[in-house]
MDAnalysis code that builds the backbone (N, CA, C; Angstrom):
import MDAnalysis as mda
import numpy as np

u = mda.Universe.empty(516, n_residues=172, atom_resindex=np.repeat(np.arange(172), 3), trajectory=True)
u.add_TopologyAttr("name", ["N", "CA", "C"] * 172)
u.add_TopologyAttr("resid", np.arange(1, 173))
u.add_TopologyAttr("resname", ["UNK", "UNK", "UNK", "UNK", "UNK", "UNK", "UNK", "UNK", "UNK", "UNK", "UNK", "UNK", "UNK", "UNK", "UNK", "UNK", "UNK", "UNK", "UNK", "UNK", "UNK", "UNK", "UNK", "UNK", "UNK", "UNK", "UNK", "UNK", "UNK", "UNK", "UNK", "UNK", "UNK", "UNK", "UNK", "UNK", "UNK", "UNK", "UNK", "UNK", "UNK", "UNK", "UNK", "UNK", "UNK", "UNK", "UNK", "UNK", "UNK", "UNK", "UNK", "UNK", "UNK", "UNK", "UNK", "UNK", "UNK", "UNK", "UNK", "UNK", "UNK", "UNK", "UNK", "UNK", "UNK", "UNK", "UNK", "UNK", "UNK", "UNK", "UNK", "UNK", "UNK", "UNK", "UNK", "UNK", "UNK", "UNK", "UNK", "UNK", "UNK", "UNK", "UNK", "UNK", "UNK", "UNK", "UNK", "UNK", "UNK", "UNK", "UNK", "UNK", "UNK", "UNK", "UNK", "UNK", "UNK", "UNK", "UNK", "UNK", "UNK", "UNK", "UNK", "UNK", "UNK", "UNK", "UNK", "UNK", "UNK", "UNK", "UNK", "UNK", "UNK", "UNK", "UNK", "UNK", "UNK", "UNK", "UNK", "UNK", "UNK", "UNK", "UNK", "UNK", "UNK", "UNK", "UNK", "UNK", "UNK", "UNK", "UNK", "UNK", "UNK", "UNK", "UNK", "UNK", "UNK", "UNK", "UNK", "UNK", "UNK", "UNK", "UNK", "UNK", "UNK", "UNK", "UNK", "UNK", "UNK", "UNK", "UNK", "UNK", "UNK", "UNK", "UNK", "UNK", "UNK", "UNK", "UNK", "UNK", "UNK", "UNK", "UNK", "UNK", "UNK", "UNK", "UNK", "UNK", "UNK", "UNK", "UNK", "UNK"])
u.atoms.positions = np.array([
    [53.739, 81.513, 91.718],
    [53.501, 82.776, 91.051],
    [52.631, 82.509, 89.823],
    [51.605, 83.299, 89.647],
    [50.618, 83.060, 88.598],
    [51.208, 83.121, 87.185],
    [52.162, 83.990, 86.956],
    [52.727, 84.132, 85.614],
    [53.346, 82.825, 85.119],
    [53.874, 82.032, 86.015],
    [54.459, 80.753, 85.621],
    [53.396, 79.668, 85.516],
    [52.339, 79.786, 86.311],
    [51.286, 78.778, 86.286],
    [50.529, 78.786, 84.962],
    [50.271, 79.967, 84.408],
    [49.525, 79.995, 83.152],
    [50.445, 80.052, 81.927],
    [51.716, 79.882, 82.162],
    [52.718, 79.750, 81.097],
    [52.810, 80.978, 80.192],
    [52.562, 82.157, 80.744],
    [52.622, 83.387, 79.966],
    [54.015, 83.617, 79.388],
    [55.038, 83.446, 80.205],
    [56.404, 83.650, 79.708],
    [56.783, 82.612, 78.658],
    [56.346, 81.392, 78.858],
    [56.622, 80.350, 77.873],
    [55.952, 80.672, 76.546],
    [54.719, 81.120, 76.605],
    [53.982, 81.470, 75.395],
    [54.637, 82.662, 74.696],
    [55.050, 83.648, 75.466],
    [55.737, 84.809, 74.891],
    [57.043, 84.372, 74.223],
    [57.812, 83.550, 74.901],
    [59.067, 83.054, 74.329],
    [58.836, 82.261, 73.053],
    [57.802, 81.433, 73.057],
    [57.466, 80.672, 71.847],
    [57.087, 81.605, 70.707],
    [56.317, 82.642, 71.018],
    [55.902, 83.596, 69.990],
    [57.114, 84.310, 69.393],
    [58.039, 84.699, 70.242],
    [59.247, 85.394, 69.770],
    [60.119, 84.447, 68.944],
    [60.305, 83.226, 69.421],
    [61.125, 82.249, 68.683],
    [60.542, 81.923, 67.326],
    [59.231, 81.666, 67.280],
    [58.583, 81.397, 65.997],
    [58.662, 82.623, 65.097],
    [58.569, 83.806, 65.710],
    [58.672, 85.038, 64.940],
    [60.044, 85.206, 64.297],
    [61.090, 84.873, 65.037],
    [62.441, 84.966, 64.464],
    [62.605, 84.043, 63.265],
    [62.096, 82.820, 63.390],
    [62.175, 81.887, 62.256],
    [61.345, 82.393, 61.076],
    [60.173, 82.939, 61.372],
    [59.319, 83.493, 60.316],
    [59.990, 84.697, 59.660],
    [60.635, 85.547, 60.460],
    [61.343, 86.703, 59.921],
    [62.504, 86.306, 59.026],
    [63.199, 85.245, 59.405],
    [64.291, 84.736, 58.578],
    [63.753, 84.243, 57.231],
    [62.652, 83.511, 57.267],
    [62.038, 83.021, 56.023],
    [61.531, 84.191, 55.175],
    [60.918, 85.176, 55.819],
    [60.448, 86.350, 55.096],
    [61.593, 87.121, 54.460],
    [62.708, 87.205, 55.159],
    [63.878, 87.900, 54.628],
    [64.441, 87.151, 53.419],
    [64.460, 85.837, 53.488],
    [64.898, 85.052, 52.326],
    [63.973, 85.317, 51.136],
    [62.683, 85.392, 51.400],
    [61.710, 85.612, 50.324],
    [61.849, 87.000, 49.710],
    [61.983, 88.032, 50.547],
    [62.110, 89.390, 49.993],
    [63.431, 89.533, 49.246],
    [64.465, 88.866, 49.714],
    [65.763, 88.906, 49.036],
    [65.641, 88.296, 47.645],
    [65.002, 87.151, 47.559],
    [64.797, 86.503, 46.265],
    [63.927, 87.377, 45.359],
    [62.876, 87.940, 45.913],
    [61.989, 88.823, 45.161],
    [62.761, 90.022, 44.598],
    [63.600, 90.618, 45.423],
    [64.391, 91.763, 44.974],
    [65.418, 91.363, 43.915],
    [66.046, 90.205, 44.094],
    [67.033, 89.755, 43.100],
    [66.376, 89.536, 41.742],
    [65.198, 88.921, 41.732],
    [64.474, 88.694, 40.475],
    [64.089, 90.033, 39.850],
    [63.554, 90.924, 40.668],
    [63.146, 92.250, 40.174],
    [64.339, 93.015, 39.616],
    [65.488, 92.965, 40.289],
    [66.673, 93.687, 39.814],
    [67.171, 93.130, 38.489],
    [67.027, 91.808, 38.286],
    [67.404, 91.205, 36.997],
    [66.499, 91.742, 35.888],
    [65.192, 91.819, 36.199],
    [64.215, 92.260, 35.194],
    [64.358, 93.750, 34.894],
    [64.470, 94.564, 35.944],
    [64.483, 96.020, 35.770],
    [65.881, 96.598, 35.580],
    [66.911, 95.779, 35.750],
    [68.316, 96.214, 35.654],
    [68.675, 97.225, 36.756],
    [67.953, 97.194, 37.853],
    [68.216, 98.085, 38.982],
    [69.422, 97.577, 39.760],
    [70.232, 98.479, 40.220],
    [71.388, 98.137, 41.061],
    [70.927, 98.007, 42.514],
    [71.641, 97.209, 43.319],
    [71.284, 97.098, 44.739],
    [71.382, 98.458, 45.430],
    [70.464, 98.683, 46.357],
    [70.472, 99.942, 47.097],
    [71.439, 99.875, 48.278],
    [71.702, 101.029, 48.843],
    [72.576, 101.074, 50.012],
    [71.856, 101.725, 51.201],
    [70.524, 101.662, 51.205],
    [69.740, 102.263, 52.283],
    [70.124, 101.722, 53.658],
    [70.301, 100.397, 53.822],
    [70.661, 99.907, 55.160],
    [71.957, 100.525, 55.690],
    [72.929, 100.664, 54.810],
    [74.217, 101.218, 55.227],
    [74.071, 102.696, 55.580],
    [73.264, 103.432, 54.810],
    [73.050, 104.852, 55.102],
    [72.416, 105.036, 56.479],
    [71.406, 104.219, 56.776],
    [70.711, 104.350, 58.063],
    [71.656, 104.012, 59.213],
    [72.383, 102.920, 59.100],
    [73.300, 102.526, 60.174],
    [74.429, 103.563, 60.311],
    [74.907, 104.080, 59.202],
    [75.943, 105.115, 59.261],
    [75.444, 106.336, 60.021],
    [74.206, 106.722, 59.762],
    [73.619, 107.881, 60.443],
    [73.363, 107.610, 61.925],
    [72.862, 106.431, 62.236],
    [72.470, 106.156, 63.627],
    [73.637, 105.703, 64.492],
    [74.538, 104.918, 63.938],
    [75.628, 104.358, 64.745],
    [76.978, 105.011, 64.461],
    [77.026, 105.813, 63.404],
    [78.283, 106.473, 63.072],
    [79.344, 105.535, 62.525],
    [78.928, 104.380, 62.020],
    [79.855, 103.386, 61.472],
    [79.748, 103.433, 59.953],
    [80.898, 103.567, 59.294],
    [80.883, 103.645, 57.831],
    [81.860, 102.637, 57.239],
    [81.417, 101.875, 56.237],
    [82.341, 100.961, 55.549],
    [83.420, 101.765, 54.827],
    [84.611, 101.208, 54.744],
    [85.734, 101.933, 54.146],
    [85.878, 101.709, 52.647],
    [85.237, 100.651, 52.120],
    [85.332, 100.410, 50.675],
    [84.037, 99.774, 50.164],
    [83.953, 99.617, 48.848],
    [82.732, 99.120, 48.221],
    [82.393, 97.692, 48.655],
    [83.413, 96.850, 48.789],
    [83.165, 95.459, 49.199],
    [82.592, 95.409, 50.611],
    [83.144, 96.214, 51.507],
    [82.622, 96.267, 52.874],
    [81.204, 96.821, 52.896],
    [80.947, 97.794, 52.034],
    [79.630, 98.420, 51.963],
    [78.579, 97.387, 51.545],
    [78.896, 96.604, 50.529],
    [77.967, 95.578, 50.044],
    [77.733, 94.505, 51.106],
    [78.812, 94.071, 51.756],
    [78.707, 93.061, 52.804],
    [77.892, 93.591, 53.981],
    [78.160, 94.813, 54.388],
    [77.411, 95.418, 55.499],
    [75.938, 95.560, 55.151],
    [75.640, 95.954, 53.920],
    [74.245, 96.102, 53.490],
    [73.511, 94.768, 53.604],
    [74.150, 93.682, 53.180],
    [73.522, 92.361, 53.275],
    [73.323, 91.923, 54.725],
    [74.328, 92.146, 55.546],
    [74.221, 91.752, 56.956],
    [73.105, 92.524, 57.661],
    [73.035, 93.817, 57.395],
    [71.995, 94.645, 58.010],
    [70.620, 94.215, 57.499],
    [70.512, 93.987, 56.205],
    [69.250, 93.547, 55.594],
    [68.741, 92.258, 56.255],
    [69.616, 91.278, 56.407],
    [69.216, 89.993, 56.990],
    [68.875, 90.132, 58.474],
    [69.662, 90.897, 59.197],
    [69.380, 91.084, 60.627],
    [68.074, 91.842, 60.818],
    [67.886, 92.902, 60.064],
    [66.681, 93.729, 60.174],
    [65.428, 92.908, 59.857],
    [65.450, 92.186, 58.746],
    [64.297, 91.380, 58.360],
    [63.997, 90.267, 59.348],
    [65.049, 89.620, 59.829],
    [64.857, 88.544, 60.806],
    [64.266, 89.103, 62.093],
    [64.781, 90.226, 62.560],
    [64.278, 90.818, 63.802],
    [62.841, 91.320, 63.672],
    [62.427, 91.732, 62.472],
    [61.033, 92.132, 62.280],
    [60.097, 90.935, 62.501],
    [60.618, 89.728, 62.420],
    [59.803, 88.555, 62.721],
    [59.315, 88.562, 64.161],
    [60.082, 89.169, 65.056],
    [59.637, 89.286, 66.448],
    [58.330, 90.063, 66.490],
    [58.241, 91.082, 65.653],
    [56.990, 91.842, 65.563],
    [55.814, 90.951, 65.198],
    [56.048, 90.045, 64.247],
    [54.976, 89.111, 63.848],
    [54.590, 88.222, 65.016],
    [55.575, 87.774, 65.778],
    [55.287, 86.956, 66.951],
    [54.503, 87.717, 68.002],
    [54.852, 88.974, 68.230],
    [54.148, 89.781, 69.229],
    [52.721, 90.110, 68.791],
    [52.530, 90.303, 67.499],
    [51.179, 90.531, 66.977],
    [50.317, 89.304, 67.261],
    [50.866, 88.122, 67.012],
    [50.141, 86.881, 67.291],
    [49.905, 86.727, 68.796],
    [50.915, 87.022, 69.581],
    [50.816, 86.915, 71.039],
    [49.717, 87.828, 71.581],
    [49.552, 88.990, 70.929],
    [48.523, 89.944, 71.354],
    [47.114, 89.481, 70.987],
    [47.016, 88.426, 70.180],
    [45.709, 87.861, 69.875],
    [45.286, 87.929, 68.429],
    [46.025, 88.645, 67.589],
    [45.684, 88.713, 66.176],
    [46.326, 87.534, 65.461],
    [45.566, 86.840, 64.652],
    [46.060, 85.626, 64.009],
    [45.940, 85.705, 62.492],
    [46.627, 84.850, 61.826],
    [46.572, 84.558, 60.393],
    [46.585, 85.817, 59.507],
    [45.579, 85.963, 58.623],
    [45.586, 87.055, 57.640],
    [45.574, 88.434, 58.310],
    [44.711, 88.690, 59.299],
    [44.772, 90.015, 59.943],
    [46.147, 90.306, 60.551],
    [46.779, 89.303, 61.144],
    [48.115, 89.495, 61.715],
    [49.127, 89.809, 60.623],
    [49.038, 89.104, 59.496],
    [49.959, 89.351, 58.377],
    [49.763, 90.763, 57.817],
    [48.521, 91.228, 57.760],
    [48.253, 92.575, 57.252],
    [48.819, 93.649, 58.189],
    [48.656, 93.452, 59.485],
    [49.225, 94.408, 60.453],
    [50.748, 94.382, 60.370],
    [51.315, 93.190, 60.252],
    [52.771, 93.049, 60.133],
    [53.265, 93.767, 58.879],
    [52.595, 93.554, 57.752],
    [52.946, 94.224, 56.499],
    [52.908, 95.738, 56.683],
    [51.830, 96.247, 57.273],
    [51.702, 97.688, 57.491],
    [52.799, 98.242, 58.380],
    [53.151, 97.484, 59.416],
    [54.196, 97.940, 60.336],
    [55.563, 97.975, 59.649],
    [55.878, 96.918, 58.917],
    [57.188, 96.821, 58.265],
    [57.326, 97.867, 57.154],
    [56.345, 97.927, 56.270],
    [56.433, 98.863, 55.142],
    [56.271, 100.303, 55.625],
    [55.363, 100.514, 56.562],
    [55.177, 101.853, 57.112],
    [56.441, 102.386, 57.768],
    [57.117, 101.530, 58.510],
    [58.374, 101.937, 59.136],
    [59.410, 102.307, 58.081],
    [59.494, 101.525, 57.022],
    [60.446, 101.826, 55.943],
    [60.119, 103.166, 55.287],
    [58.833, 103.437, 55.086],
    [58.440, 104.683, 54.431],
    [58.734, 105.910, 55.289],
    [58.762, 105.727, 56.596],
    [59.063, 106.842, 57.491],
    [60.561, 106.937, 57.774],
    [61.169, 105.795, 58.085],
    [62.556, 105.778, 58.532],
    [63.560, 106.113, 57.420],
    [63.384, 105.542, 56.244],
    [64.369, 105.754, 55.173],
    [64.469, 107.222, 54.749],
    [63.348, 107.923, 54.536],
    [63.478, 109.354, 54.221],
    [64.070, 110.174, 55.381],
    [63.747, 109.777, 56.607],
    [64.275, 110.500, 57.774],
    [65.806, 110.493, 57.779],
    [66.391, 109.392, 57.347],
    [67.848, 109.269, 57.321],
    [68.423, 109.498, 55.921],
    [67.613, 110.088, 55.054],
    [68.024, 110.423, 53.691],
    [68.545, 109.205, 52.915],
    [67.965, 108.047, 53.228],
    [68.331, 106.821, 52.528],
    [67.389, 106.552, 51.358],
    [66.294, 107.297, 51.296],
    [65.327, 107.186, 50.207],
    [64.498, 108.471, 50.206],
    [63.952, 108.838, 49.043],
    [63.087, 110.022, 49.026],
    [61.757, 109.721, 49.723],
    [61.068, 110.764, 50.199],
    [59.740, 110.533, 50.779],
    [58.814, 109.907, 49.742],
    [57.841, 109.158, 50.211],
    [56.930, 108.457, 49.305],
    [56.201, 109.448, 48.390],
    [55.999, 110.674, 48.848],
    [55.329, 111.691, 48.026],
    [56.179, 112.128, 46.838],
    [57.474, 111.839, 46.879],
    [58.376, 112.202, 45.780],
    [58.771, 110.995, 44.930],
    [58.270, 109.824, 45.269],
    [58.574, 108.592, 44.520],
    [57.612, 108.457, 43.347],
    [58.073, 107.790, 42.302],
    [57.168, 107.510, 41.195],
    [56.306, 106.293, 41.551],
    [55.090, 106.223, 41.020],
    [54.168, 105.126, 41.372],
    [54.742, 103.733, 41.129],
    [55.541, 103.578, 40.092],
    [56.135, 102.268, 39.793],
    [57.065, 101.825, 40.924],
    [57.901, 102.725, 41.412],
    [58.825, 102.401, 42.507],
    [58.069, 102.065, 43.788],
    [57.002, 102.809, 44.050],
    [56.178, 102.544, 45.236],
    [55.559, 101.151, 45.131],
    [55.033, 100.835, 43.951],
    [54.395, 99.519, 43.745],
    [55.408, 98.388, 43.906],
    [56.594, 98.563, 43.362],
    [57.629, 97.525, 43.472],
    [58.025, 97.339, 44.933],
    [58.230, 98.441, 45.640],
    [58.604, 98.360, 47.053],
    [57.493, 97.709, 47.873],
    [56.251, 98.099, 47.595],
    [55.113, 97.491, 48.293],
    [55.012, 96.000, 48.012],
    [55.260, 95.624, 46.763],
    [55.225, 94.204, 46.407],
    [56.271, 93.423, 47.197],
    [57.500, 93.938, 47.245],
    [58.564, 93.243, 47.987],
    [58.193, 93.083, 49.464],
    [57.666, 94.142, 50.064],
    [57.285, 94.062, 51.474],
    [56.096, 93.119, 51.682],
    [55.203, 93.064, 50.695],
    [54.080, 92.115, 50.779],
    [54.589, 90.677, 50.714],
    [55.583, 90.428, 49.869],
    [56.195, 89.093, 49.794],
    [56.776, 88.721, 51.161],
    [57.497, 89.657, 51.760],
    [58.072, 89.421, 53.088],
    [56.975, 89.052, 54.093],
    [55.949, 89.900, 54.188],
    [54.897, 89.687, 55.187],
    [54.115, 88.401, 54.917],
    [53.870, 88.089, 53.649],
    [53.137, 86.871, 53.307],
    [53.916, 85.631, 53.721],
    [55.178, 85.574, 53.335],
    [55.991, 84.398, 53.672],
    [56.206, 84.305, 55.177],
    [56.538, 85.416, 55.819],
    [56.714, 85.396, 57.279],
    [55.431, 84.941, 57.962],
    [54.293, 85.418, 57.479],
    [53.012, 85.016, 58.059],
    [52.715, 83.542, 57.859],
    [52.963, 83.045, 56.658],
    [52.716, 81.624, 56.386],
    [53.606, 80.730, 57.254],
    [54.868, 81.104, 57.368],
    [55.793, 80.314, 58.188],
    [55.385, 80.396, 59.654],
    [55.054, 81.597, 60.126],
    [54.638, 81.733, 61.525],
    [53.400, 80.882, 61.790],
    [52.417, 80.985, 60.902],
    [51.174, 80.231, 61.099],
    [51.412, 78.727, 61.069],
    [52.319, 78.272, 60.208],
    [52.637, 76.843, 60.162],
    [53.295, 76.397, 61.463],
    [54.220, 77.185, 61.965],
    [54.873, 76.847, 63.238],
    [53.872, 76.896, 64.392],
    [52.994, 77.875, 64.372],
    [51.998, 78.025, 65.431],
    [50.990, 76.875, 65.392],
    [50.614, 76.443, 64.198],
    [49.668, 75.333, 64.075],
    [50.265, 74.058, 64.647],
    [51.558, 73.847, 64.422],
    [52.175, 72.629, 64.962],
    [52.195, 72.676, 66.486],
    [52.366, 73.871, 67.058],
    [52.329, 74.016, 68.515],
    [50.932, 73.701, 69.044],
    [49.904, 74.209, 68.358],
    [48.522, 73.939, 68.779],
    [48.198, 72.454, 68.679],
    [48.654, 71.825, 67.588],
    [48.407, 70.387, 67.434],
    [49.103, 69.598, 68.538],
    [50.314, 70.012, 68.896],
    [51.049, 69.319, 69.962],
    [50.312, 69.457, 71.292],
    [49.807, 70.648, 71.593],
    [49.068, 70.849, 72.847],
    [47.806, 69.980, 72.860],
    [47.112, 69.921, 71.726],
    [45.905, 69.113, 71.614],
    [46.245, 67.633, 71.817],
    [47.315, 67.181, 71.172],
    [47.755, 65.797, 71.292],
    [48.092, 65.472, 72.746],
    [48.844, 66.351, 73.401],
    [49.209, 66.127, 74.799],
    [47.983, 66.096, 75.703],
    [47.007, 66.923, 75.399],
    [45.768, 66.940, 76.174],
    [45.031, 65.602, 76.014],
    [44.990, 65.103, 74.797],
    [44.323, 63.813, 74.530],
    [45.053, 62.674, 75.242],
    [46.362, 62.699, 75.216],
    [47.159, 61.676, 75.914],
    [46.871, 61.734, 77.421],
    [46.802, 62.946, 77.954],
    [46.481, 63.127, 79.364],
    [45.113, 62.557, 79.716],
    [44.141, 62.756, 78.827],
    [42.798, 62.219, 79.069],
    [42.785, 60.703, 79.012],
    [43.617, 60.124, 78.142],
    [43.691, 58.670, 78.044],
    [44.260, 58.044, 79.318],
    [45.129, 58.790, 79.983],
    [45.715, 58.278, 81.224],
    [44.721, 58.265, 82.366],
    [43.650, 59.033, 82.258],
    [42.636, 59.037, 83.313],
    [41.917, 57.714, 83.274],
])
Protein backbone atom coordinates (compact mmCIF):
# COMPACT_ATOMS: atom_id res chain seq x y z
CA UNK A 1 0.00 0.00 0.00
CA UNK A 2 1.46 3.34 -1.05
CA UNK A 3 0.64 5.18 2.18
CA UNK A 4 3.06 2.93 4.07
CA UNK A 5 5.72 3.00 1.36
CA UNK A 6 6.16 6.77 1.48
CA UNK A 7 5.87 6.82 5.27
CA UNK A 8 2.99 9.32 5.32
CA UNK A 9 1.53 7.92 8.53
CA UNK A 10 4.93 7.83 10.18
CA UNK A 11 5.57 11.44 9.23
CA UNK A 12 2.13 12.48 10.49
CA UNK A 13 2.71 10.65 13.78
CA UNK A 14 6.11 12.29 14.16
CA UNK A 15 4.58 15.71 13.50
CA UNK A 16 1.89 15.14 16.12
CA UNK A 17 4.36 13.79 18.70
CA UNK A 18 6.78 16.67 18.21
CA UNK A 19 3.81 19.02 18.37
CA UNK A 20 2.71 17.65 21.74
CA UNK A 21 6.20 18.17 23.16
CA UNK A 22 6.32 21.67 21.67
CA UNK A 23 2.87 22.44 23.11
CA UNK A 24 4.00 21.31 26.54
CA UNK A 25 7.05 23.59 26.34
CA UNK A 26 4.90 26.47 25.09
CA UNK A 27 2.47 25.95 27.95
CA UNK A 28 5.33 26.05 30.45
CA UNK A 29 6.51 29.30 28.86
CA UNK A 30 3.10 31.01 28.86
CA UNK A 31 2.55 29.89 32.45
CA UNK A 32 5.84 31.46 33.52
CA UNK A 33 5.06 34.59 31.50
CA UNK A 34 1.66 34.91 33.18
CA UNK A 35 3.09 34.32 36.66
CA UNK A 36 5.68 37.07 36.15
CA UNK A 37 3.06 39.43 34.74
CA UNK A 38 0.66 38.74 37.64
CA UNK A 39 3.45 39.54 40.14
CA UNK A 40 4.13 42.84 38.37
CA UNK A 41 0.52 43.89 37.75
CA UNK A 42 -0.94 42.33 40.94
CA UNK A 43 -3.55 40.58 38.76
CA UNK A 44 -5.30 37.54 40.22
CA UNK A 45 -5.41 34.27 38.24
CA UNK A 46 -8.35 34.02 35.88
CA UNK A 47 -10.94 31.28 35.84
CA UNK A 48 -11.68 31.30 32.09
CA UNK A 49 -10.74 27.63 31.58
CA UNK A 50 -13.15 26.53 34.29
CA UNK A 51 -15.96 28.72 32.90
CA UNK A 52 -15.57 27.25 29.41
CA UNK A 53 -15.45 23.64 30.62
CA UNK A 54 -18.40 24.27 32.94
CA UNK A 55 -20.41 25.59 30.00
CA UNK A 56 -19.41 22.89 27.53
CA UNK A 57 -19.22 19.81 29.76
CA UNK A 58 -21.53 20.82 32.57
CA UNK A 59 -18.86 20.03 35.18
CA UNK A 60 -18.38 22.52 38.00
CA UNK A 61 -15.82 22.49 40.83
CA UNK A 62 -17.45 22.47 44.26
CA UNK A 63 -14.94 24.70 46.05
CA UNK A 64 -12.18 27.24 45.45
CA UNK A 65 -9.35 24.70 45.77
CA UNK A 66 -10.95 22.43 43.18
CA UNK A 67 -11.58 25.42 40.93
CA UNK A 68 -7.91 26.45 41.01
CA UNK A 69 -6.72 22.88 40.44
CA UNK A 70 -9.16 22.37 37.56
CA UNK A 71 -8.09 25.67 35.98
CA UNK A 72 -4.44 24.55 36.01
CA UNK A 73 -5.22 21.10 34.64
CA UNK A 74 -7.34 22.53 31.83
CA UNK A 75 -4.70 25.19 31.06
CA UNK A 76 -1.93 22.59 30.75
CA UNK A 77 -4.02 20.14 28.72
CA UNK A 78 -5.32 22.85 26.39
CA UNK A 79 -1.87 24.34 25.76
CA UNK A 80 -0.24 20.96 25.25
CA UNK A 81 -2.95 19.86 22.81
CA UNK A 82 -2.55 23.08 20.80
CA UNK A 83 0.93 21.75 20.04
CA UNK A 84 -0.75 19.23 17.74
CA UNK A 85 -1.86 22.22 15.71
CA UNK A 86 1.77 23.30 15.37
CA UNK A 87 2.68 19.81 14.21
CA UNK A 88 -0.11 19.76 11.63
CA UNK A 89 0.90 23.19 10.33
CA UNK A 90 4.43 21.84 9.80
CA UNK A 91 3.07 18.62 8.28
CA UNK A 92 1.07 20.72 5.81
CA UNK A 93 4.33 22.25 4.60
CA UNK A 94 4.66 25.52 6.50
CA UNK A 95 7.91 25.71 8.43
CA UNK A 96 9.74 27.84 11.00
CA UNK A 97 8.66 31.51 11.37
CA UNK A 98 5.63 31.36 9.02
CA UNK A 99 4.42 28.24 10.86
CA UNK A 100 4.89 29.95 14.24
CA UNK A 101 2.93 32.98 13.02
CA UNK A 102 0.02 30.83 11.79
CA UNK A 103 0.11 28.89 15.07
CA UNK A 104 0.06 32.16 17.06
CA UNK A 105 -2.89 33.44 15.02
CA UNK A 106 -4.81 30.20 15.46
CA UNK A 107 -4.24 29.98 19.22
CA UNK A 108 -4.89 33.63 20.04
CA UNK A 109 -7.70 33.95 17.51
CA UNK A 110 -9.47 30.96 19.01
CA UNK A 111 -9.15 32.47 22.49
CA UNK A 112 -10.57 35.79 21.28
CA UNK A 113 -13.60 34.04 19.81
CA UNK A 114 -14.16 31.19 22.25
CA UNK A 115 -13.79 32.98 25.60
CA UNK A 116 -16.41 35.68 24.90
CA UNK A 117 -18.75 33.04 23.43
CA UNK A 118 -18.75 31.24 26.79
CA UNK A 119 -18.78 34.49 28.78
CA UNK A 120 -15.33 33.71 30.17
CA UNK A 121 -13.95 37.04 28.93
CA UNK A 122 -15.36 40.20 27.36
CA UNK A 123 -15.17 40.57 23.57
CA UNK A 124 -11.92 42.10 22.36
CA UNK A 125 -13.88 45.21 21.30
CA UNK A 126 -14.73 45.81 24.98
CA UNK A 127 -11.21 45.15 26.33
CA UNK A 128 -8.79 47.91 27.16
CA UNK A 129 -5.68 48.11 24.93
CA UNK A 130 -3.35 47.22 27.81
CA UNK A 131 -5.19 43.94 28.50
CA UNK A 132 -5.20 43.07 24.80
CA UNK A 133 -1.45 43.74 24.57
CA UNK A 134 -0.71 41.63 27.66
CA UNK A 135 -2.83 38.75 26.36
CA UNK A 136 -1.21 38.99 22.93
CA UNK A 137 2.23 39.00 24.51
CA UNK A 138 1.47 35.84 26.52
CA UNK A 139 0.17 34.05 23.43
CA UNK A 140 3.21 35.20 21.45
CA UNK A 141 5.47 33.71 24.14
CA UNK A 142 3.57 30.43 23.82
CA UNK A 143 3.81 30.34 20.01
CA UNK A 144 7.48 31.40 19.99
CA UNK A 145 8.60 28.76 22.48
CA UNK A 146 6.40 26.04 20.94
CA UNK A 147 7.79 26.95 17.52
CA UNK A 148 11.41 26.93 18.67
CA UNK A 149 10.99 23.56 20.38
CA UNK A 150 9.15 22.09 17.39
CA UNK A 151 11.81 23.34 14.99
CA UNK A 152 14.60 21.95 17.17
CA UNK A 153 12.93 18.54 17.31
CA UNK A 154 12.23 18.64 13.57
CA UNK A 155 15.83 19.59 12.78
CA UNK A 156 17.12 16.60 14.72
CA UNK A 157 14.79 14.35 12.69
CA UNK A 158 16.10 15.84 9.43
CA UNK A 159 19.70 15.41 10.56
CA UNK A 160 19.00 11.78 11.49
CA UNK A 161 17.48 11.09 8.05
CA UNK A 162 20.48 12.73 6.37
CA UNK A 163 22.89 10.72 8.53
CA UNK A 164 21.07 7.47 7.74
CA UNK A 165 21.14 8.30 4.04
CA UNK A 166 24.90 8.89 4.19
CA UNK A 167 25.43 5.61 6.05
CA UNK A 168 23.36 3.85 3.39
CA UNK A 169 25.53 5.35 0.65
CA UNK A 170 28.68 4.22 2.44
CA UNK A 171 27.41 0.65 2.40
CA UNK A 172 27.18 0.74 -1.39
